[in-house]
C-alpha positions in Angstrom: 5.6 8.2 -70.3 5.2 4.9 -68.5 5.5 4.4 -64.7 8.0 1.5 -63.5 6.5 -0.6 -60.3 9.1 -0.3 -57.6 10.7 -3.8 -56.3 9.0 -5.2 -53.2 12.3 -4.9 -51.6 12.7 -1.0 -52.3 9.0 -0.9 -50.8 9.7 -3.1 -47.5 13.2 -0.5 -46.9 10.5 2.3 -47.9 8.3 1.4 -45.3 10.3 0.4 -42.9 12.3 3.5 -42.8 8.9 5.4 -42.3 8.0 3.4 -39.6 11.4 4.4 -37.8 9.8 7.6 -38.8 6.7 7.6 -36.9 8.1 6.1 -34.0 9.2 9.6 -33.1 6.2 11.8 -34.8 3.6 10.0 -35.8 1.1 7.4 -34.3 -1.0 7.7 -37.7 2.1 7.0 -39.6 3.4 4.1 -37.2 -0.1 2.7 -38.5 0.4 3.4 -42.3 3.6 2.0 -41.8 2.8 -1.5 -40.4 -0.3 -1.7 -43.0 1.9 -1.0 -45.8 4.4 -3.5 -44.5 1.8 -6.7 -43.8 0.2 -5.4 -47.1 3.7 -6.3 -48.7 3.9 -9.4 -47.1 0.3 -10.7 -48.1 0.3 -9.7 -51.2 2.3 -10.1 -54.5 2.5 -6.2 -54.9 4.2 -7.1 -58.6 2.7 -9.8 -61.3 5.0 -11.6 -63.7 4.4 -8.7 -66.7 6.0 -6.3 -63.8 2.6 -4.9 -63.4 0.7 -4.1 -59.7 -0.9 -6.9 -58.1 -3.0 -7.8 -55.2 -3.4 -10.8 -55.4 -2.4 -13.0 -52.5 1.0 -14.1 -52.6 -0.1 -17.8 -52.6 3.7 -19.1 -53.0 4.9 -17.2 -50.4 3.0 -18.5 -48.0 4.8 -21.7 -47.8 7.6 -20.4 -46.2 5.4 -21.0 -43.0 5.7 -24.9 -43.4 7.3 -26.1 -41.4 6.0 -23.5 -38.3 9.0 -24.6 -36.2 11.9 -22.3 -37.5 9.6 -19.4 -37.0 8.8 -20.2 -33.5 11.0 -17.3 -31.9 8.8 -14.8 -33.9 5.7 -16.6 -33.7 5.5 -16.6 -30.0 4.8 -12.6 -30.1 1.1 -14.4 -30.6 0.5 -15.5 -27.4 0.9 -11.9 -25.7 -2.2 -11.0 -27.6 -3.9 -14.9 -26.7 -3.4 -13.7 -23.1 -5.4 -11.0 -23.4 -8.0 -12.6 -25.9 -8.7 -16.1 -23.2 -8.2 -14.1 -20.1 -10.5 -11.4 -20.3 -14.1 -13.2 -19.6 -15.9 -12.6 -17.7 -16.1 -9.5 -18.9 -17.4 -6.5 -17.0 -15.4 -3.7 -18.9 -16.2 -4.2 -22.5 -15.1 -1.1 -23.8 -11.5 -1.6 -21.8 -11.6 -5.1 -23.5 -12.0 -3.9 -26.8 -9.4 -2.0 -26.1 -6.7 -3.9 -24.8 -7.4 -6.5 -27.8 -6.8 -3.3 -30.4 -3.6 -2.2 -28.4 -2.1 -5.9 -28.4 -3.5 -6.7 -32.4 0.1 -6.0 -33.3 1.7 -8.6 -31.8 -1.2 -11.1 -33.6 -0.5 -9.4 -37.0 3.1 -8.5 -37.2 4.7 -11.9 -36.5 3.3 -13.2 -39.7 4.0 -9.9 -41.3 7.8 -10.3 -40.8 8.2 -14.0 -41.5 6.0 -13.2 -44.8 8.3 -10.3 -45.9 11.5 -10.7 -48.3 14.6 -11.1 -46.6 16.4 -8.0 -45.5 20.1 -7.6 -46.0 22.8 -6.6 -43.7 23.4 -3.0 -45.3 19.6 -2.1 -45.2 19.1 -3.4 -41.8 21.8 -0.5 -40.2 20.7 1.7 -42.7 17.5 1.9 -41.1 19.0 2.0 -37.7 21.4 5.2 -38.7 17.8 6.6 -40.1 16.8 6.4 -36.8 19.4 7.7 -34.9 20.1 10.8 -37.2 16.0 11.3 -37.1 16.9 11.5 -33.0 20.0 13.0 -32.8 18.1 16.5 -35.3 15.0 15.8 -32.9 16.8 16.7 -29.7 18.7 19.4 -31.5 15.3 20.9 -31.9 13.8 20.0 -28.1 17.4 21.4 -27.0 16.6 24.7 -28.9 13.3 25.0 -27.2 14.7 23.9 -24.3 16.9 26.8 -24.1 14.7 29.5 -25.4 12.3 28.5 -22.6 15.1 27.8 -20.0 13.3 29.6 -16.6 10.0 28.0 -17.5 10.7 24.6 -18.2 12.6 24.0 -15.1 9.7 25.6 -13.1 7.7 23.1 -14.7 10.2 20.4 -13.6 10.2 21.4 -10.4 6.1 20.4 -10.0 7.1 16.9 -11.6 6.1 18.2 -15.3 8.7 17.2 -18.1 11.2 19.2 -21.0 8.4 19.3 -24.1 9.5 16.2 -26.9 7.3 14.9 -29.8 4.7 13.0 -28.4 4.8 11.2 -25.1 7.9 12.3 -23.2 8.8 8.6 -21.3 8.1 6.7 -24.8 10.4 9.7 -26.4 13.6 8.6 -23.7 13.1 5.1 -24.1 13.4 5.6 -27.9 16.2 7.2 -27.1 17.9 4.7 -25.1 17.5 2.3 -27.9 19.1 4.9 -30.1 21.9 5.1 -28.1 22.2 1.3 -27.8 22.2 1.1 -31.7 24.6 4.0 -32.3 27.2 2.0 -30.4 26.2 -1.2 -32.4 26.9 0.5 -36.1 30.0 2.3 -34.2 31.2 -1.0 -33.8 29.8 -2.5 -36.9 31.8 0.2 -38.5 28.9 0.8 -40.7 28.8 4.0 -43.2 26.4 4.8 -46.5 29.0 6.8 -48.2 32.4 8.1 -46.2 34.0 6.4 -44.1 34.1 9.2 -41.8 30.3 8.7 -41.0 31.4 6.0 -38.4 32.8 9.1 -36.6 29.3 11.4 -36.9 27.9 7.9 -35.7 29.7 8.0 -32.3 29.4 12.0 -32.6 26.0 11.6 -32.9 25.5 8.8 -30.2 27.5 10.2 -27.2 24.9 13.6 -27.9 22.1 11.4 -27.6 24.0 9.8 -24.1 24.3 13.7 -23.1 20.9 14.7 -23.6 18.9 11.8 -22.2 20.1 13.3 -19.2 19.3 17.0 -19.9 15.7 15.3 -20.6 16.0 13.1 -16.8 12.8 10.7 -18.0 13.7 8.5 -15.4 12.5 5.4 -17.4 14.3 6.3 -20.3 17.4 6.8 -18.0 16.8 3.4 -16.0 16.8 1.4 -19.6 19.5 3.0 -20.7 21.8 2.4 -17.7 20.3 -1.1 -17.2 21.2 -2.4 -21.3 24.6 -0.6 -20.6 25.2 -2.5 -17.9 24.1 -5.6 -19.5 26.2 -5.2 -22.0 29.4 -4.4 -20.1 28.7 -7.6 -18.9 28.9 -9.1 -21.7 31.7 -7.3 -22.9 33.7 -8.4 -19.4 32.2 -12.0 -20.1 33.4 -12.2 -24.2 36.7 -10.6 -23.8 37.8 -11.8 -20.1 38.9 -8.0 -19.5 37.8 -7.9 -15.5 39.9 -4.4 -14.2 38.7 -2.3 -17.6 35.1 -3.6 -17.0 35.0 -2.6 -13.5 36.9 0.7 -14.6 33.9 0.8 -17.5 31.4 0.0 -14.1 32.5 2.6 -12.1 32.8 5.6 -14.5 28.7 4.2 -15.5 28.0 4.8 -11.9 29.5 8.0 -11.6 27.7 9.4 -14.4 24.2 10.3 -12.8 26.1 11.7 -9.9 28.1 14.0 -11.9 24.8 14.6 -13.8 22.9 15.6 -10.4 25.3 18.1 -9.8 25.8 19.9 -13.2 22.5 19.1 -14.9 19.9 21.6 -13.6 17.0 19.4 -14.7 18.2 16.4 -14.1 18.9 17.4 -10.4 15.0 19.4 -10.7 13.7 16.0 -11.5 15.3 14.0 -8.5 14.4 16.4 -5.7 10.7 15.8 -7.2 11.0 12.4 -6.7 11.9 12.7 -3.4 9.7 15.2 -2.3 6.5 13.8 -3.7 7.7 10.1 -2.3 7.7 11.8 1.2 4.1 13.2 0.2 2.9 10.1 -0.4 4.2 8.7 2.8 2.1 11.5 4.5 -0.8 10.1 2.7 -1.1 13.8 1.2 0.1 13.1 -2.7 -3.2 12.9 -4.6 -2.4 15.4 -6.8 1.1 14.7 -7.4 2.2 12.4 -10.5 4.0 10.2 -9.0 1.9 9.5 -5.5 -1.0 8.4 -8.1 1.5 5.8 -9.6 2.3 4.6 -6.0 -1.0 4.1 -5.3 -1.9 2.0 -8.5 1.2 -0.4 -7.3 -0.3 -1.0 -4.0 -4.0 -2.1 -5.7 -2.4 -3.8 -8.0 -0.5 -5.9 -5.8 -3.8 -5.9 -3.7 -5.7 -7.6 -6.4 -3.1 -10.3 -7.1 -3.2 -11.3 -3.8 -6.9 -11.5 -3.7 -7.0 -13.7 -7.6 -3.6 -15.2 -7.8 -4.0 -17.9 -10.1 -6.3 -16.2 -13.3 -6.3 -12.9 -11.8 -9.7 -10.4 -12.1 -10.0 -10.8 -16.1 -7.8 -9.0 -18.4 -11.3 -7.0 -18.9 -12.0 -6.4 -15.5 -8.9 -4.7 -14.1 -9.5 -0.8 -14.7 -12.3 -1.0 -12.5 -11.0 -3.1 -9.7 -7.8 -0.2 -10.0 -10.7 2.4 -9.6 -12.7 0.7 -6.5 -9.5 0.4 -5.0 -8.0 3.8 -5.1 -11.5 5.2 -4.5 -11.8 3.2 -1.2 -8.2 3.2 0.3 -6.9 6.5 -1.3 -9.6 9.4 -2.2 -8.7 11.9 -3.9 -5.8 10.4 -5.6 -5.7 10.6 -9.2 -6.3 7.2 -10.9 -3.2 5.4 -12.7 -2.9 1.8 -14.0 0.0 -0.3 -12.3 3.2 1.1 -13.5 4.7 -2.2 -13.9 4.2 -4.1 -17.3 4.4 -7.5 -15.0 2.2 -6.5 -11.9 -0.3 -5.5 -14.5 -0.6 -9.2 -16.3 -0.2 -10.9 -12.9 -3.3 -8.7 -11.9 -5.8 -9.2 -14.5 -4.3 -12.6 -15.6 -3.0 -13.8 -12.5 0.3 -16.5 -12.6 -0.9 -18.2 -15.3 -0.7 -15.3 -18.1 1.9 -14.0 -16.4 4.0 -17.3 -17.6 2.3 -17.1 -20.8 3.6 -13.6 -21.1 7.2 -13.7 -19.9 7.8 -16.9 -22.8 6.0 -15.7 -25.4 7.5 -12.1 -25.3 11.0 -13.8 -24.1 11.2 -17.0 -25.8 13.8 -15.1 -28.4 16.5 -14.6 -26.2 16.7 -18.5 -25.4 18.0 -18.4 -29.2 21.7 -18.4 -28.6 22.7 -16.5 -31.5 19.5 -13.3 -30.8 21.6 -13.6 -27.2 24.6 -12.8 -28.4 23.8 -10.0 -30.4 24.6 -6.7 -29.3 21.7 -4.5 -30.4 19.3 -7.1 -29.7 20.6 -7.9 -26.5 20.5 -4.5 -25.5 17.3 -3.7 -26.9 15.4 -6.2 -24.8 17.3 -5.0 -21.6 15.6 -1.9 -22.4 12.3 -3.4 -22.9 12.6 -5.4 -19.7 13.4 -2.4 -17.6 10.7 -0.2 -19.1 7.9 -3.4 -18.2 9.6 -2.8 -14.4 9.1 0.9 -14.3 5.9 1.1 -16.5 2.7 -0.6 -18.1 4.4 0.1 -21.4 2.8 -3.1 -23.7 -0.5 -1.1 -23.1 0.5 2.1 -25.3 0.1 1.6 -29.0 3.7 3.4 -29.2 5.6 1.0 -27.0 4.0 -2.1 -28.5 5.1 -0.4 -32.0 8.8 0.5 -30.6 8.8 -3.4 -29.1 7.4 -5.4 -31.7 9.0 -3.3 -34.9 12.5 -3.4 -33.4 12.1 -7.1 -32.1 10.7 -8.0 -35.3 13.2 -6.6 -37.5 16.2 -8.0 -35.1 14.5 -11.4 -35.7 13.9 -11.0 -39.5 17.8 -9.8 -40.1 19.1 -12.5 -37.6 17.0 -15.5 -37.8 18.0 -18.8 -36.6 18.4 -21.7 -38.8 20.4 -24.9 -38.0 24.0 -24.9 -39.3 23.7 -21.1 -39.4 27.4 -19.8 -38.6 27.9 -16.7 -36.3 25.9 -13.5 -38.1 27.1 -9.7 -37.5 26.9 -8.7 -34.2 28.1 -11.1 -32.3 31.5 -10.3 -32.3 32.7 -9.1 -28.8 
């Protein structure tokens, strides 16, 4: 019995779905997903006889010439370059190599997505659909576990801990915010796989995720979600010129957190703990509290930047400098790296590195058709706010999340001169 080699496009779809799944559950599978996509991009996969072939796809490489149309994708390489050239002189080799490893997807994946076959609209939306379904099912499981251990988890929340979720709670909450924006996008596009009633299912799952993210009460995810919804609301008002409706929606958006504080015990516990932790930090007594260490690291990052404003202390030396500052000014406090990506980059690489980082990561938003895409704009709003509340681009899951969804969107919406309006740009 002969075995038919699947088409390259089928394998690309498989690894896209695998990567979306692994973002929620498995760093090991995340690496496998990216390796699989890269292999499909750089190698032929099938020869003229339909047999497996792992020879370099030289013909496909010609798409890289000229480079100019690919600048929105290749700009990501600058994020890796900042860490590479700004590492010297090196005081902490282990830390520098770890930073380079963490940023490696910004070097490899842009070329991967350029070289991959084109992704049709249905497959692109299907990957987002699968991602929303996975989040929905996962949150049902998280919710059941929360109800089964309601009292003990609520006690943990009052001590600054979080509701148990797969992997890291901050990364998971940011994934949820992306899932909510993806659900809104799918609902607006009227997407379904088999039956039209699936559109209502998408709407219901999205509403459930919106409610449940308040139950999780992770501030980074909530801040990212509300900022994205605010940006999309402004977009709606400007495009539709429905100012009264927009103001009403804005008022409703502002009211939700207050309602959540009054009705959701986990949300109330998180807010109360944050207020308590800030008070303890102001009293100089918050060394063992989770937020106090972050406040101290922000002070460390700002002080390091003030002393080295142009080029920073070096991307390889930031951990040493932050540790020295905390031990000197906040003895007994837990040492954290500055929980703000921009301050992190500023203190390590200075204003020069910050300018390169911002240009490299946010250049795709300079492309008009990408700014007008609902999902892509919402995604970037989430990533921006996540960078404001965490050093998100220093964690493998966040890097994978940012690269995967950004490059997938750019692949689907690649801008060429003379292209018309694509899906996702309607108001």
